[in-house]
N, C-alpha and C positions, 0 to 999 in steps of 0.2 A: 615582481623582482621571483627569477630565476629561482629553479627550485633547491638549486645547489646553494644560493645567495640566502634564501630563506633558511634551509635548514642550518648554516653557519650563522645567520643574527640568531637566532632560535639557542643555539649552544650557546652563544656568546654572550645570552642576557641572561643564560640559565649559570653560566661561570659567575657573571657579575653579581647575578644573587647571592648565591653560592656566596661569595665573597662576603657578602655585605649580612646576610644573614649568620655568616659564621661570626662576625662580630657583634651583631642582636644575638645570639646566643650566649657569648660569654659576656654582653652586658648585663644578663636574665640570672648569669648565674654570680657574678660580682654583687647583682644588689642596685645596679643603675638602671636612672631611668631612661627609656629609649627617646631620642630628640621629639620634641613637641610642645606645644603650650602648656604649662604647671599648669598641676592640678592637684591639692589637697585634698586628701580626704578624712575626714575622722576615723578614729576606728571603731573596726567592729563591733556592734553590741553584743554582750554577751561571750565574747572571744577569749577563750582562755589562753594565756602564754604558755607553750611547752616545747620543751630542745628538740629541734627537728630529726627525725632520725635517717634524713637522708637528704640530699641538695635539695634545695627549693628556691622556686623564682617568684619575681612580680608578676599579678595578675595584674598585666596591664597596667592603667592606671587610678583601678579601682584602692588603692591604699595595703590590697592583702599580698600576702606570699602564702604558695601553696606549694606541695609536694610535688617533684618532677611525673614523680606515678600519683594516679588517683584514681579511684575505685569506680568503674565505671556499674550500671543499675541493671546491666543485662546479665545473661550465661546464668547461672545459679540462682542467682539472687531477682530474677523473674519467674522462675520458676511454679507454678501451682503446687501448694501443698509440700513445699518444701523448706519449711522453716528451721528443721534439727540443722539442714545444711548454709541455708543462706544467710541468717542470723550471725551465728560465730565470722563466716568471713568478712562482714560488717564489724564485727566487735574486735576482729583479728588486725583488720585492716588501720583502726586510729593506733589498737595498741603498737604497732609499727610504726606510727606517726604522719600515715595518709591523713591527709587534712580537710579534702576535696571529696566528695561526693555527689555524683552523677545520677538521676532516674528521670523519668518520665509519665504524663499522666497514662500514658498507653503503656508501659511495658509491663507483662503481665496479663495483658488483655482487660476485660470487665472488671475484673477483680482488683487490678491494678495492686500485684502481689510485689512486686519490686516496690514499694511508697509506703507497704504496709509492715513490711520485715524490717526494711529501714528505719522507720517510723518507731519500733519496738526497739530498735537502741537508741534513735535520738531520745527516748521518753528518760534518757539518764544521763544522754551525752552530748546532746545538742549543743555544747559551747567549745567541741573539740573539732566541727565541722563545718567547713562552708558550703551549705545544703543547694544544689541547684535544681530544679526542676521546669518541666518542661510542658508548654498546651501544645496538642496538634490541630487543635480547634482552627478554626480562620474567622472567626466572629469575636466581637465585644462579649456578647452575654455567654455564648458557649462556653469560650474561656476564665470569663471570672467564675463562672459554674466549676470547671476544672481546676482553677487554681484554690477555690473553696475547700474541692476535696482534697487535694493535696495536701493543705495543710490539716487538715483533721487526720489525713491516712498518717504523714511524716510527725506528726503530734508537735506541733510547734505554729506559732503565732506569725513567724515570718518565713520566706525565704531570702535567700542569702544573691540567687539569681534565678530569677524567670525568661525561661527563653520560647523562643516559635521554635515548634519541632518541624526539621525537615521542609525546611523550603528549598524545594528542585525546580521548579521552573518562574517564568517570568508572569506566568497566572494566577501561582502560589503569590508573590508579593503585590500583586494588584490587588487580591483578594482580603489580603493582612491591612492594607495602608487604605483601604475604600473608607467611606464611612460608617460604622458601624463594624469597623472591622478588628481583628485582636490587638492590630499596635494601640488602639483607644484602650484598652484592658491591659497592655502592659502600663502605660504611662497615667493611666489613675490607680493602678495598686500599688503602684512606686509611690505618687502624691501620699496616696494613704498608709507609708510606711508598711505595707504587705509584702513586700519586695523591695531589694535593697538595690540590685544591681538589673538592669536588663541585658539580655543576650540573644544569639540568632544561631541556629545550625541546620547544617546541611552535606549532602554527599555526592547527590546526583550529578550537578553543573555549576563551576563556579558563574559563572553570568546572573543567577538571579541572585547569591549572593552578596557580588561587587554591587548589583543595583541596590539591593535592600542597606546597606553599609551606609552606601550615597545620599541617601533620602534621612537616615534616622541614626543619630553618635550611639549606637549600641555598643555596651561597656565590652561585652565580650562576645567572642566568637566560637561555637565548637564543630571543627569541620573535617572532615575526611582527609586524611596525610599517612600514606604509608609509603613505603618506599619502591611500590611502583607507580604511585603519580604521576611520574613525569610520564609514563608513558602514555596516557591518555587522560582528556579531558585538565587536564593538570589543574587543581588549585594551588600548586608552591608557585608555577611561573605567574597564575592569574590572579590570585586571591591573596596569597600569605602576604606579600609586599604592599597592598593594599593596606591590610588591617594592621602592619606593624608601622606605618608610616600614621594610623589613627590612633596608636600608643593604646590597642585594645588588647586583653588578656585573650588570649590566644591559645584556645583547648583543643589538641590532636584528637583523632577518634579513628576506626576501624586499620588501626597497628597493624592486626595481621588478616583482617578481612575474614574475621570468623575464621581464622586458621588457615584459610585458603594459600595464605602465601608461605605457610610453613613447611618447609620438607615432613616434617612426622605427622601433616596430616595425613589422613585416608579419605579420597573422595567417595559420596554415595554412589551407588548402581547410578549410570542415566536414566534409568526411569521412574528416578526418585527426585532428579533433581529439574528445578523450574528452568525455562527456555529461557535465551535472550530473545530480543526485540528481532533478531537475524532468524531465530527458530532454532538455535542449536545451544548444545548442552554445552557450557566452555568449559567447566572443568574436569580432566580427565585422567588426571596425576597429579599428585601430591606440590609442593609448593618445594621452593627451591635456598633458603633463606631458613636460618636459625632465630630461635625468640631475642636474643641477642643482638643481632643483626637488625631485626626485625623494630627493636625499642631505640638503643642506639641513634639509629639511622634517624629517628623522626625527633629524636630529644635533641639532634645535632642541630636541627634547624630550629629557628626563632620563635619556638611556643614554649608558653610559660607554665604547661603541664601537658601529659598525654592519657586520657581514661581508658580501662581495659576492665570489662568485664572478666570475673573469674568465674572457675566454674568447681576449686576444692582449694581450700586451704593451703595443701601444698604448691597448688597454682599460685596465690598468691604469695606468698612467701619465695619464692623463684623468682617473680615479678620484682617485687622488692629491694630482693638483691641485686636484682640487674638494674637499677634505678642508683641503688647506692654504689656500684661501681662505676657508674656512667661516666668517661671520658669522652669531649666532642670528636668527632670523626674527621680526617683530614679528606681535602676535597677528592683525590686517588680512592681513597676507601669509600666515599659517597659512591664514586662514580662505579666501582667494581658491584657493590652490590646492588644499583640500578640494574647493571647490564645481565645480574642474576636473575632480577625478578622480570626482565621483558616475555621471558618462555612463559611466564604465567601470568603475565600484569591483566588479563579479561577477568583470568579467576581472581585473582586478589582484587580487583576492583569490581567485582560482579553489580554491586551495585550500580554503577554506571550504564549499567548494559541492559538493565531493564527499564523500560517506561517511566516507573515509578520503584527505587528501590523499598 
């Protein structure tokens, strides 16, 4: 196929998916179920009914509804000795109607500060949150040890969602699916009712995640989806349609690329930056869009929710405000935002330009 024909085919595919994606987003907002085999899940144990403070969407086929903005367990919530800032952020998120909280066994280093801080709140408010954590271990035994400690630090006897963390290469897929691999731990933990749903996460390349969800019917997927995605190794084009078709709960992350997509971001000096595999510094200026554009772009895609880590209560409250004001963007608006991010696409997708992010 000639290059021009290939480009036209890619653009046509993107338009077709955006049209389908808009319909899927509308279905999520309306509470409809995406096409696929019907599956009824019992109500989540201990889930307290509460009036949502913002729009909510179905978390795939799990039977759970999530606020369209959710709290990520990084930023202030993973910093060492930051309890005075981190714990109030988690508390306030629940107060504002956020009902999905994401963390990981590696957030906050060996001390696992993120799980510690969130656990302080879960001790009193566990019934208000759909609680997700992850294992970065690739073996069954290592992952089960990670889970045991996660449950202890989070002050709970169960996770609502346990995920494979950072599946970035096909080698990762082979490791977790091998005999004695981490997938065995996920399945065993679900059978023992230590976890309710199983998930997978990644941000490096779509191919490995495509292969993994073809091998196992994961309930949820956490994927990097920001407004620069279409420019390099696109998850939206290769992975998102497959996840929608499988009726997975789809959680978007890296919405701001750790701030790098935002016009308000100031890059660190070049000597303080990690270099890409090409040996170059990829961030030499601020981003090109604002937080409203970044958040509303991803929420227009057929995702269940997006997770964002917050550095302060003010930042959390601003993100919640923007989520409450969300209405889906039109095709021309989406295209305009994509065009604005082209110049900063590598820094906004920095996690795809290192051998492993």
